[in-house]
N, C-alpha and C positions, 0 to 999 in steps of 0.2 A: 594492702595499701602501700604505695610507694612514697619515698621521701626524697629530699633534694640530693641525697647521696646516690640515687639511681639515675640522675640526669646524665644522658649521653648524647653525642651528636647524632642527629637523625631520628631520635624517638619523637613520637607525637603525643602531646599532652592536651588536655582540656583545661582552658583557662577562660573564665568569665563567659562561659557558654559557647566559645569558639574553639576550633582545633588549630594548634600551632606545631610546627616542626622545629626542633632545636637545631640552630645553625651553628652556634658557638656558645660555650659556657665557661665559667670560671668561678673562683672563690676570692673574696676579699677578707683577709684576716688582719685585725689590728689588735694591739695590746689592751686597748680600753674598752672595746665592745665585742659582742658575739660575732662569729664568722657569718658572712652573708654569701649567698650563691646567686650569681647573676646569669642571665641567658639572653642571647639574641634569638628571637623567635620569628619565623616566617609563617604567615597564615596559610592553612591548607584549604579551608572552606571560605576564605576571604582573601583579599589582596593586600592585607596589612603586614607590615614588618614592625615588630616592637621589641623593646628590651624590658625585661622584668627581673625584680630582685626579691629573693625569699630569705628569711632567716634560716640558718643551717638547721637541718632536721625537720623543716616544715613538710607537711604532706603535699604531694602533687598527684594529679589524676591522669596517668598514662592511658592511652587508647590503643588497643590491639589492632594492628594493621597488617594485612597480608599483601604481598606483592604477587599478583597473578599474571601469568604470561598471556599476552594477547597479540593479535596481528592487526596492523593498521590496514584498512581496506581502501577507503577513499575519503575525500573531503567534499562536501557540498554546501549549499547555502545554510543548511540547518546545523552543521558542525562537522566533527570528525567521527567517522564510523570505524569501530573495532570489533573483532571477532575473537571469542574465547577459543583457544586452541584445543580444548578438550570437549566442550559441549557444543561448539559451533554457534553459540548464542551471540547475537550482535548487540552492541550498545552504542549509543550516541553520546559524545562528550563535547561540551562547548570549548572554544579555543582558549579561554581564560584558565582552564584546568590542565592545560597541556604544556609541558616543559619543552622549549625550543620547537614550536610547531613548524618552523621553516625547514627542519631537517627530516621530516617524515616523508617517505616515499611508499607507494603502494606495495604491500607485502612485507613491510618493515616489522620486525619483531620488537615488541615493547612490553612494559609492565604497567598494569593499572593497580594503584594502591586502593584497597577496599577496607572500609571500616567494618570490622567483624561484628560489632554490636548492632549496626543498622543494615549491614550488607549493601551500603551505598558506595559507589565509586567516588573517590575523592580527587585523584589526580593521575596523570599519565607520565611515565618516565621512559626514556630511551636507555638502551644498554650503555655502558661507559663510553664506547666509541662506535661510530657508524662509518661504513664505506659507501662513498658516493662517487659518481662519475662526473668529470668536468665537462660541461657542454660548451663553454666559451672562456677563452683566456687570451689576453694579448701575448704575442710571442716575446720571449725574453731577449734582451740585447746581449749578443755574444761578448764575453769578456767582462761583463758587469757582475761578477760573482764574488768580488773581494769582500763585500759587506753583506750582512743579512738583510738584503732588500726584499720586500714583499710586494706583490701585485694582486689586484682583485681577480677572482675567478668565479664564474657562475657554475653551480652544480646542477644536477638533474632535477632537483626539487625547486629551483629557482632562487635559492639562497646564495648570497655572495660571501666568499671565504677568502681571506688573505693567504696567499700561498707563495713559496719561494719562486724566483725567476725561472728555474729550470723545469718547473711543472708546466705541462702543455695540455691543450684540448684533447679530450677523449681518454685521459688517464684516470685511473681510480685512485682516490686518496682517502685516508683515514682521518676522521674529524672527531675531536673531543666533544661529546654530546653535552657536557656541562657548560663549556665556555664557547663552543662554536669555533674553536681554533684548529688550524691544520696540525696534524701530527706527523704523517709520513705518506709516501707513495706506497701503493699496494700493487704487487706484481699479479697480473691476471693469469 
């Protein structure tokens, strides 16, 4: 059994019958009372975000989760379709369980988080960054590079990303999959 001393960012715990991922945590210590451990939790099997506080040393119920490599195949009216890279088994996931669905392109490598107790897929994550091709971008104005001005650009998946003025159509760019922000140009 785990205690509040085992809380770390990213672990998944069972609380009130639901699964939550720890986004942030900390301790409150005062001279008059016992230490408390608090955590900001994001729902894995629901869309809730909550904060919870425990007394220091209380038991928590972590859930063992595996990150399994999958490949994104396609999206249709029933959801997103993925294929296991080892067994070639296909699974269907609804859009609500997918992190940044606008950044997925056919053949994209990703990870599906699977609850090892029930073998049910819980959510889908991209690698830390993805490389996408810009399909449309307004041309930058020559000489307007003194400030860090950004312009919208449409990438091959249909998502809009804010990029620097020097980035043009048909260039490859690296995008942070957590925030959806431009990182850098990629040489092809």
